[in-house]
N, CA, C and O of each residue as an XYZ file, in Angstrom:
188
protein
N       0.815     -0.996     -0.015
C       0.002      0.074      0.096
C       0.890      1.204     -0.053
O       0.613      2.087     -0.863
N       1.965      1.256      0.679
C       2.768      2.338      0.768
C       3.643      2.709     -0.436
O       4.227      3.783     -0.583
N       3.649      1.520     -1.394
C       4.434      1.742     -2.417
C       3.397      2.348     -3.465
O       3.891      3.163     -4.244
N       2.394      2.150     -3.571
C       1.213      2.472     -4.215
C       0.943      4.028     -4.216
O       0.671      4.704     -5.208
N       1.101      4.565     -2.613
C       1.093      5.927     -2.350
C       2.150      6.426     -2.912
O       1.990      7.302     -3.762
N       3.345      6.024     -2.596
C       4.441      6.757     -3.087
C       4.598      6.856     -4.788
O       5.253      7.773     -5.284
N       4.011      5.945     -5.524
C       4.066      5.905     -6.612
C       3.015      7.025     -7.387
O       3.187      7.574     -8.475
N       2.039      7.141     -6.575
C       0.813      7.940     -7.038
C       1.642      9.478     -6.620
O       1.577     10.285     -7.547
N       2.143      9.814     -5.797
C       2.682     10.904     -5.290
C       3.759     11.333     -6.188
O       3.771     12.497     -6.588
N       4.810     10.363     -6.596
C       5.632     10.664     -7.662
C       5.146     10.961     -9.040
O       5.735     11.758     -9.770
N       3.994     10.273     -9.419
C       3.310     10.715    -10.712
C       2.617     12.071    -10.782
O       2.493     12.794    -11.771
N       2.243     12.248     -9.687
C       1.399     13.709     -9.573
C       2.491     14.723     -9.441
O       2.131     15.896     -9.533
N       3.621     14.509     -9.262
C       4.819     15.513     -9.348
C       5.128     15.994    -10.758
O       5.329     17.169    -11.066
N       5.146     14.744    -11.736
C       5.267     15.108    -13.034
C       4.050     15.686    -13.812
O       4.087     15.664    -15.042
N       3.095     16.142    -13.234
C       1.975     16.736    -13.799
C       2.535     18.313    -13.831
O       2.844     18.824    -12.754
N       2.631     18.889    -14.756
C       2.790     20.305    -14.842
C       1.777     21.086    -15.675
O       0.812     20.573    -16.241
N       2.154     22.603    -15.694
C       0.922     23.184    -15.881
C       0.456     23.012    -17.562
O      -0.724     23.105    -17.900
N       1.397     22.791    -18.388
C       1.232     22.221    -19.788
C       0.077     20.973    -20.054
O      -0.780     20.887    -20.934
N       0.393     20.103    -18.994
C      -0.723     18.916    -18.929
C      -2.206     19.604    -18.704
O      -3.181     19.462    -19.441
N      -2.141     20.225    -17.744
C      -3.505     20.711    -17.182
C      -4.054     21.638    -18.388
O      -5.250     21.612    -18.679
N      -3.263     22.340    -18.981
C      -3.942     23.284    -19.937
C      -4.316     22.450    -21.259
O      -5.234     22.884    -21.954
N      -3.712     21.383    -21.605
C      -3.965     20.286    -22.816
C      -5.304     19.528    -22.517
O      -6.116     19.175    -23.371
N      -5.400     19.339    -21.183
C      -6.424     18.600    -20.754
C      -7.973     19.545    -20.859
O      -9.056     19.150    -21.289
N      -7.639     20.787    -20.347
C      -8.644     21.657    -20.153
C      -9.101     21.984    -21.902
O     -10.227     22.234    -22.331
N      -8.015     21.895    -22.545
C      -8.584     22.386    -23.969
C      -9.128     21.397    -24.852
O      -9.711     21.603    -25.917
N      -8.817     20.031    -24.162
C      -9.535     18.784    -24.876
C     -10.849     18.750    -24.520
O     -11.796     18.584    -25.288
N     -10.899     18.956    -23.020
C     -12.282     18.848    -22.584
C     -13.347     20.067    -23.144
O     -14.564     19.892    -23.187
N     -12.761     21.164    -23.510
C     -13.538     22.590    -24.026
C     -13.752     22.038    -25.425
O     -14.825     22.187    -26.009
N     -12.800     21.450    -25.910
C     -13.263     20.883    -27.657
C     -14.304     19.970    -27.674
O     -15.196     19.943    -28.522
N     -14.153     19.029    -26.485
C     -15.386     17.763    -26.702
C     -16.715     18.518    -26.228
O     -17.785     18.140    -26.704
N     -16.689     19.478    -25.390
C     -17.965     20.250    -24.973
C     -18.701     21.048    -26.147
O     -19.911     21.144    -26.353
N     -17.526     21.645    -26.925
C     -18.120     22.297    -28.422
C     -18.632     21.306    -29.134
O     -19.706     21.540    -29.689
N     -18.075     20.090    -29.289
C     -18.439     19.159    -30.663
C     -19.954     18.855    -29.783
O     -20.981     19.014    -30.444
N     -20.087     18.470    -28.470
C     -21.532     17.994    -28.103
C     -22.393     19.229    -28.107
O     -23.602     19.014    -28.198
N     -22.086     20.210    -28.043
C     -22.952     20.963    -27.948
C     -23.671     21.601    -29.256
O     -24.746     22.186    -29.383
N     -22.589     21.236    -30.231
C     -23.002     21.688    -31.397
C     -24.116     20.672    -32.172
O     -24.660     20.955    -33.239
N     -24.289     19.681    -31.558
C     -25.104     18.772    -32.306
C     -26.448     18.865    -31.395
O     -27.430     18.188    -31.701
N     -26.456     19.658    -30.354
C     -27.554     19.657    -29.327
C     -29.037     20.351    -30.077
O     -28.925     21.159    -30.999
N     -29.970     20.055    -29.715
C     -31.188     20.857    -30.339
C     -31.429     22.185    -29.861
O     -31.209     22.475    -28.685
N     -31.865     23.006    -30.688
C     -32.521     24.347    -30.128
C     -33.326     24.346    -29.294
O     -34.330     23.652    -29.453
N     -33.154     25.137    -28.101
C     -34.494     25.121    -27.225
C     -35.463     26.241    -27.642
O     -35.220     27.397    -27.989
N     -36.591     25.605    -27.516
C     -38.007     26.479    -28.176
C     -38.383     25.848    -29.071
O     -37.632     25.083    -29.676
N     -39.783     26.033    -29.408
C     -40.176     25.163    -30.559
C     -40.712     26.118    -31.808
O     -41.606     25.791    -32.589
N     -39.934     27.440    -31.831
C     -40.347     28.023    -32.854
C     -39.474     27.365    -34.342
O     -38.794     26.341    -34.416
N     -39.717     28.126    -35.153
C     -38.779     27.608    -36.444
C     -37.373     27.834    -36.379
O     -37.046     28.978    -36.064
N     -36.405     26.956    -36.619
C     -35.117     27.172    -36.361
C     -34.580     28.044    -37.743
O     -35.224     28.155    -38.786
N     -33.308     28.597    -37.482
C     -32.685     29.342    -38.747
C     -32.065     28.091    -39.654
O     -31.501     28.323    -40.723
């Protein structure tokens, strides 16, 4: 168990700001793609 915690702590130290920015950019792009296929709210005629 102690070895797993040590490994987790060691791998967490490798995460830097660029990794976080890349993950957030991928999440933002995925949300954009998902929302692009969403239906329009409201029952009126669409554009």
